[in-house]
Each structure stands twice: as C-alpha cells, then as structure tokens.
C-alpha positions in Angstrom: 65.4 86.3 102.2 68.8 87.1 100.8 71.5 84.5 100.3 74.3 84.7 102.9 77.6 86.3 101.9 80.0 83.6 100.5 83.1 82.6 102.3 86.5 81.6 101.0 88.1 79.2 103.5 91.9 79.7 103.6 93.4 77.0 106.0 96.9 76.8 107.2 99.7 74.5 106.3 98.6 70.9 105.8 95.0 72.0 105.4 92.4 71.9 108.2 91.2 68.4 109.1 87.5 67.5 109.3 87.3 68.3 113.1 88.7 71.9 112.6 86.3 74.7 113.0 86.9 75.9 109.4 85.9 72.5 108.1 82.9 72.3 110.3 81.8 75.8 109.3 82.4 75.0 105.6 80.3 71.8 105.9 77.4 73.8 107.3 77.7 76.4 104.5 78.6 74.0 101.7 76.6 76.0 99.1 78.2 79.3 99.9 81.7 78.3 101.1 84.7 77.5 98.9 88.0 76.2 100.2 91.2 77.1 98.5 92.9 74.2 96.7 96.6 74.8 96.3 98.9 72.1 95.0 101.3 72.7 97.9 99.6 72.0 101.2 102.7 70.4 102.9 105.4 72.4 101.1 103.5 75.7 100.7 104.4 78.0 97.9 103.1 81.6 98.3 102.4 82.0 94.6 100.5 78.7 94.4 98.4 79.8 97.4 97.7 83.2 95.8 96.5 81.5 92.6 94.3 79.2 94.8 92.8 82.2 96.5 92.2 83.8 93.0 90.4 80.6 91.8 88.3 80.4 95.0 87.2 84.0 95.0 86.3 83.7 91.3 84.1 80.7 92.1 81.9 82.6 94.5 78.7 84.5 93.7 79.5 88.1 94.8 82.3 89.4 96.9 83.2 86.8 99.6 84.7 87.0 103.0 88.1 85.4 103.4 88.0 83.1 106.5 91.7 82.3 107.2 93.5 80.5 109.9 97.2 80.2 110.7 99.4 80.3 107.6 96.3 81.1 105.7 96.3 84.5 107.5 99.6 85.3 105.9 98.5 84.0 102.5 95.3 86.1 102.7 97.1 89.2 103.8 99.6 88.8 101.0 96.7 88.3 98.5 94.9 91.3 99.8 97.9 93.6 99.3 97.8 92.7 95.6 94.0 92.6 95.3 92.7 95.4 97.6 90.1 96.3 95.0 86.7 95.1 96.2 86.9 91.5 95.0 86.3 90.5 98.6 84.0 92.1 101.1 86.3 91.5 104.1 88.7 89.2 105.8 88.3 87.3 109.0 91.8 86.2 110.0 92.4 83.9 113.0 95.6 83.0 114.8 98.4 84.4 112.7 101.7 82.7 112.9 105.0 84.6 113.3 107.4 83.8 110.5 110.3 85.0 112.7 109.3 82.6 115.6 111.3 79.4 116.2 108.1 77.2 115.8 107.3 78.5 112.3 107.4 75.6 109.9 110.6 75.5 107.8 108.5 74.3 104.9 106.7 77.6 104.9 109.8 79.8 104.9 108.6 81.5 101.7 105.7 83.1 103.5 106.8 86.5 104.8 104.7 89.3 106.2 103.7 92.0 103.8 104.7 95.5 104.7 101.5 97.2 103.6 98.1 97.7 105.1 94.9 97.1 103.2 91.6 99.0 102.9 89.5 95.8 102.9 87.7 95.5 106.2 89.6 93.0 108.3 89.2 91.5 111.7 92.3 89.8 113.1 91.4 87.3 116.0 94.3 86.7 118.4 94.7 84.2 121.2 96.7 85.3 124.2 98.6 82.0 124.5 99.2 81.1 120.9 102.4 79.0 120.7 103.1 80.3 117.2 102.8 84.0 117.8 103.0 86.2 120.9 100.1 88.6 121.6 102.4 91.6 121.1 103.6 90.4 117.7 100.0 89.5 116.6 98.8 92.9 117.7 101.6 94.6 115.7 100.7 92.5 112.7 97.1 93.7 113.0 98.3 97.3 113.2 100.5 96.8 110.1 97.6 95.2 108.2 95.2 98.0 109.2 92.9 95.4 110.9 90.7 95.6 113.9 92.2 93.2 116.4 90.1 91.1 118.8 91.9 89.3 121.6 89.9 86.2 122.7 91.8 85.1 125.8 93.7 81.9 126.1 92.7 79.5 123.3 96.1 78.3 122.0 96.3 78.2 118.3 92.5 78.2 118.0 92.6 74.7 116.4 91.6 71.1 117.2 94.5 70.7 119.7 93.2 73.8 121.5 89.8 72.1 122.0 87.7 74.9 120.5 85.5 72.4 118.6 82.9 74.2 116.5 84.1 77.4 118.0 80.7 79.1 118.5 82.4 82.2 119.9 84.3 82.6 116.7 81.2 82.0 114.6 79.6 84.8 116.5 82.6 87.1 115.8 82.4 86.3 112.1 78.6 86.9 112.0 79.0 90.3 113.8 81.9 91.2 111.5 80.0 90.3 108.3 76.8 92.1 109.4 78.7 95.3 109.1 80.0 94.7 105.5 
C-alpha cells in the first residue's frame, strides 16, 4: 500500500485552533502533514509566510498538497505564483478572504492578491455566505488563479464559528481532488 500524499497545512491569521478542521485533519495525518510555522501569526508578513511554506514543503516526502484556509489561501496563491514548478502536487484552498473588504484584518494589509494564474492543479472551495468574501469576488479570484471553484452552500467562513467541526464534506472534496493528482 502506498503512503498517502503529504499535506502542507497553511492556516489563516492567528493560526487554526485545535478545534479547527485543519488542526483535526493534521492530527489524523500527523506523519504526513506539516503545518507552516511563520514567526508572524498575529502580524502576518507575506515574505515570512512564503519562507514558512518553503520550509514546510521541503520537510515533506514527495510533492505535497497545500491545504490552506482564509489568509493562508492568499499566502499559498502568492507562493504558487513564485513556485509553479512541480514542488507541490496541488492546492486545496478554502474560504479566501477579500483584501479589499471592510472586514479584512488591518494586520494583514501586506497580503494582496496576485495577478497571475498558476498551472498547479488547484481547487478553491467557496462558501455562499462567507463574511470575509462575497461569492462573486471569490469566484473571480478562482478564475484569476486558474482554479476549479466549488461552491459549498452556506457555511460561513468554514471555521469553528461556522460549526463545520471535522468538516467531513471538505475531507471528501480533498480526497476526490487528490485522487486526480
């Protein structure tokens, strides 16, 4: 039996707490999942986060899948623009925030959307009632990224506050996505 494809977990600002689906999934796959470790969780610096993604990708055995949420989506997209060279097998991006929206954290102002698409296979998962990004804006981001976009209905920001728990539907989406890589 082959070893599952590794994951690089890219949380949003302030990291994902233990009850977040990213943390739960990482705990289940502790041998094949690496979380980024930037020095700037609460005052995120894009370059620091890019270096953290570099380190996490280098720590995996074989090309991983980036599993990003919220601000981590923007960090992963920015990283992919600079590293669209096969280092990762794909990117599973969930609940992108809109840097132009009023609710975007001021501390993350350095995170802007890239203006280039990537060839890396990417799935962008979008909630229809995300308070940090409208469906229309998220869909436009997916188009700009060159990602497949999957709308999942009304699930808020797809986090602990949204009540998704382990988020088995998301895990199924990830498994379907990675099966095709």
